C-alpha positions in Angstrom: 48.1 -16.8 21.6 47.9 -19.9 19.3 45.6 -22.8 20.4 48.5 -25.1 19.3 51.4 -24.8 21.7 53.6 -27.3 19.9 53.6 -28.6 16.4 55.1 -32.0 17.5 52.8 -34.9 16.5 50.3 -32.8 14.5 51.5 -34.2 11.2 49.6 -37.4 12.0 46.4 -35.4 12.6 46.6 -33.3 9.4 47.7 -36.1 7.0 45.8 -39.0 8.4 48.9 -40.9 9.2 48.5 -43.8 11.4 45.2 -44.9 9.8 44.5 -46.9 6.7 42.2 -44.2 5.2 44.9 -42.5 3.0 46.0 -45.8 1.5 42.4 -46.9 0.9 41.5 -43.5 -0.7 44.6 -43.7 -2.9 43.9 -47.2 -4.1 40.2 -46.4 -4.8 41.2 -43.2 -6.7 43.8 -45.0 -8.8 41.3 -47.9 -9.5 38.6 -45.4 -10.6 41.0 -43.6 -12.9 42.2 -46.8 -14.5 38.6 -47.9 -14.9 37.7 -44.6 -16.5 40.6 -44.9 -19.0 39.6 -48.5 -19.9 36.0 -47.6 -20.5 37.0 -44.5 -22.5 39.4 -46.5 -24.7 36.8 -49.2 -25.4 34.2 -46.6 -26.3 36.6 -44.8 -28.6 37.6 -48.0 -30.3 34.0 -48.9 -30.9 33.2 -45.4 -32.2 36.1 -45.4 -34.7 35.2 -48.9 -36.0 31.5 -47.8 -36.4 32.6 -44.6 -38.2 34.8 -46.6 -40.6 31.9 -48.9 -41.3 29.6 -45.8 -41.9 27.3 -46.9 -39.1 25.9 -44.8 -36.3 28.0 -44.9 -33.2 25.1 -44.5 -30.7 21.4 -44.4 -30.8 19.9 -41.0 -31.4 20.4 -38.2 -33.8 23.5 -38.1 -35.9 26.3 -35.8 -34.9 29.1 -34.4 -37.0 31.2 -37.1 -38.6 28.5 -39.8 -38.3 26.2 -41.0 -41.0 22.5 -40.5 -40.5 20.6 -43.3 -38.8 17.8 -44.6 -41.0 
């Protein structure tokens, strides 16, 4: 015998409907994703400009495609 006698009203339990948590989670997830994309695009832009100027992109040992840091 199933512990659930009727499936009526269980969608609210399984989906979080009726609370603000799903909306808050979705907004935070989208904001984090957009923030990640902005940071990644800025870093790539900086890296390409540095490579065109033949300057090291970041501190540390040179990697493939970068000039050696002196």
